[in-house]
Structure formats: C-alpha cells, structure tokens
C-alpha positions as CSV (number, residue, x, y, z in Angstrom):
1,M,-31.9,-7.0,-16.6
2,A,-33.3,-6.5,-13.2
3,K,-32.4,-3.4,-11.3
4,Y,-30.6,-3.6,-8.0
5,D,-32.9,-2.5,-5.2
6,K,-33.3,-3.1,-1.5
7,K,-36.5,-5.2,-1.9
8,I,-34.7,-7.8,-4.1
9,V,-31.7,-7.9,-1.7
10,E,-34.0,-8.4,1.3
11,R,-35.9,-11.2,-0.5
12,I,-32.6,-12.9,-1.4
13,C,-31.3,-12.7,2.1
14,Q,-34.6,-13.9,3.5
15,L,-34.5,-17.0,1.3
16,I,-30.8,-17.7,2.2
17,S,-31.4,-17.3,6.0
18,T,-34.5,-19.5,6.3
19,D,-34.0,-22.4,4.0
20,S,-31.3,-24.4,2.1
21,Y,-32.0,-23.1,-1.4
22,T,-29.3,-23.1,-3.9
23,I,-28.2,-19.9,-5.5
24,P,-29.7,-20.8,-8.9
25,E,-33.0,-21.6,-7.1
26,I,-32.9,-18.2,-5.4
27,C,-32.2,-16.4,-8.6
28,K,-35.2,-18.1,-10.3
29,I,-37.5,-17.2,-7.4
30,V,-36.5,-13.5,-7.3
31,G,-36.3,-13.3,-11.1
32,I,-32.7,-12.5,-11.7
33,S,-30.0,-14.3,-13.7
34,L,-27.2,-16.2,-12.0
35,S,-24.6,-14.0,-13.6
36,L,-26.3,-10.9,-12.3
37,F,-26.3,-12.3,-8.8
38,Y,-22.5,-12.9,-9.0
39,Y,-22.0,-9.5,-10.6
40,W,-23.7,-7.8,-7.6
41,K,-21.8,-10.0,-5.2
42,D,-18.6,-9.0,-6.9
43,K,-19.3,-5.3,-7.4
44,K,-21.6,-4.3,-4.5
45,L,-20.0,-4.6,-1.0
46,E,-23.3,-4.1,0.8
47,F,-24.8,-7.0,-1.2
48,L,-21.8,-9.2,-0.3
49,E,-22.1,-8.3,3.4
50,A,-25.9,-8.9,3.4
51,I,-25.4,-12.3,1.8
52,K,-22.7,-13.3,4.3
53,K,-24.9,-12.2,7.2
54,A,-27.8,-14.3,5.8
55,E,-25.6,-17.3,5.4
56,D,-24.3,-16.9,9.0
57,D,-27.9,-16.6,10.2
58,F,-28.8,-19.8,8.4
59,N,-25.8,-21.7,9.8
60,E,-26.8,-20.6,13.3
61,L,-30.3,-21.9,12.7
62,V,-29.0,-25.2,11.5
63,V,-26.8,-25.6,14.6
64,V,-29.7,-24.8,17.0
65,E,-32.0,-27.2,15.2
66,A,-29.3,-29.9,15.2
67,K,-28.7,-29.5,19.0
68,K,-32.5,-29.8,19.6
69,S,-32.7,-32.9,17.5
70,L,-29.7,-34.4,19.2
71,M,-31.2,-33.8,22.6
72,K,-34.4,-35.4,21.5
73,K,-32.6,-38.5,20.3
74,I,-30.5,-38.7,23.5
75,R,-33.5,-38.4,25.8
76,G,-36.1,-40.3,23.8
77,Y,-39.4,-38.9,22.9
78,T,-43.1,-39.6,22.3
79,E,-45.0,-38.8,19.1
80,Q,-48.7,-39.1,18.5
81,E,-49.7,-41.3,15.6
82,K,-53.0,-40.5,14.0
83,K,-55.0,-42.9,11.9
84,T,-58.4,-42.4,10.3
85,V,-60.5,-45.5,9.5
86,T,-63.1,-45.0,6.7
87,V,-65.8,-47.2,5.2
88,D,-67.2,-47.2,1.7
89,T,-70.8,-46.2,1.6
90,G,-71.4,-47.8,-1.8
91,K,-72.4,-44.4,-3.3
92,R,-70.6,-42.4,-5.9
93,D,-70.2,-38.6,-6.3
94,K,-70.7,-36.7,-9.6
95,D,-67.1,-37.6,-10.7
96,K,-67.9,-41.3,-10.1
97,K,-65.5,-41.5,-7.1
98,P,-66.6,-43.6,-4.1
99,I,-68.1,-41.7,-1.2
100,V,-66.6,-42.8,2.1
101,R,-67.5,-41.9,5.6
102,V,-65.2,-41.7,8.6
103,K,-65.7,-44.7,10.9
104,E,-63.2,-43.7,13.6
105,H,-60.1,-41.7,14.4
106,I,-57.4,-43.6,16.2
107,V,-54.7,-41.7,18.1
108,T,-51.9,-43.6,19.7
109,D,-48.8,-42.4,21.5
110,K,-45.6,-43.9,20.1
111,Y,-42.5,-43.9,22.2
112,F,-39.0,-43.7,20.6
113,Q,-36.3,-44.8,23.0
114,P,-33.0,-43.0,23.3
115,D,-30.7,-43.6,20.3
116,T,-27.4,-45.3,21.3
117,A,-25.4,-43.7,18.4
118,A,-26.6,-40.2,19.4
119,I,-25.6,-40.9,23.0
120,I,-22.1,-42.1,21.9
121,F,-21.7,-39.1,19.6
122,A,-22.5,-36.7,22.4
123,L,-20.3,-38.3,25.0
124,T,-17.3,-38.7,22.7
125,N,-17.5,-35.0,21.7
126,R,-18.6,-33.5,25.1
127,D,-16.4,-35.6,27.4
128,P,-13.5,-36.9,25.3
129,A,-11.3,-37.5,28.4
130,H,-13.6,-40.3,29.5
131,W,-15.3,-41.4,26.2
132,A,-12.7,-41.0,23.5
133,N,-12.5,-43.7,20.8
134,K,-8.8,-44.4,21.3
135,Y,-6.9,-47.5,21.8
136,N,-3.5,-48.2,23.3
137,T,-1.8,-51.4,22.2
138,E,1.4,-52.6,23.7
139,V,3.2,-55.6,22.3
140,T,5.6,-57.4,24.6
141,G,7.4,-60.7,24.6
142,K,7.0,-63.6,27.1
143,D,6.6,-62.5,30.7
144,G,6.6,-58.8,29.7
145,E,10.1,-58.9,28.2
146,R,11.1,-56.9,25.2
147,L,9.9,-58.4,22.0
148,F,13.0,-57.3,20.1
149,Q,16.5,-56.8,21.6
150,P,18.4,-53.8,20.4
151,I,21.5,-54.7,18.4
152,V,24.6,-52.8,19.3
153,I,27.3,-52.7,16.6
154,Q,30.7,-51.6,17.6
155,K,33.3,-50.8,15.1
156,T,37.0,-50.9,15.9
157,Y,39.7,-49.5,13.8
158,D,43.1,-50.7,13.1
159,K,46.0,-48.4,12.5
160,N,46.0,-49.5,8.9
161,D,42.3,-48.6,8.4
162,V,42.8,-44.9,9.2
163,E,43.8,-42.7,6.3
164,T,46.3,-40.0,7.0
C-alpha cells in the first residue's frame, strides 16, 4: 500500500487540474489503488480539499477554452494547411522500404466562415430579450371573435328543493 505523501497528492491534483483523466486512470498513473484514493478522500480533509480545488481549476480551464472556441466559431478563422509532396526514387533502404525525396511543400490558408449555430447559441444566451426561442400563439375565431363562448349555468331553487 502506498504511503500518503505530499508528492503523490500534488501529482494527483496536477493530473486532475490539467486534463480529463478518470479517477481510475489517475490511480494507475500515480501507482495507488482506487480504494486507497477513496479512503484518503474520505479520511483526509486536506486531500479532499486539494482534489476539489484541482477540479475547480479544471472546470475554469474548460470554461475559458470553450469561450475562446466559441468566439473563434462566431468570428470565423483561418488555418494553414500544410501538404508535402514526395516522389519515389526507385531505391530501397536496408529494411527494403522505398526511399522517397520531398518534391515540394504546399502551404495554403484555409478560411472557415462563422458558424451559424454558434452565433445563434451566443445570441440566445447573451441577449435573450431579443433572441429567445419562444413562440406566442393565439387562436381566435372568425374576425378575432372568441373561439369558444363561455357557458353560464344558472340554477334556481324551488321551495320544495330546499331541505329544512
């Protein structure tokens, strides 16, 4: 059984705060059992607090990256596409693999236009008063009259109907 120490806790927190590893993956990386991880989490308050802080840090990182990606999709962006063209020389190396030489490198700029779905998402969440997905439907009869007329039921009582 591994001994609880600061280095293991720091390594676990580093893994949690920088990537989306599962707890079993983290335990395997640092060399502890899953049950030991949950034992420490249950029995050692400083471990629990460190884990929660690392999870919060990771969640903040995800939010920041998602916002950056959303802005990129809203604005549109350009990426460089690189392609290498090679030709076979007809010769073979010692492992009998063909030897190729680079004929040319092609670099092209590829533009990705703004994404309509990302724009709609941003507008409906950032400015719901003007961009909410809501519908009002009114149903009326001919010439705007009521579709259904209320029925009023009046009950009258006879002297004989009333119990005394």
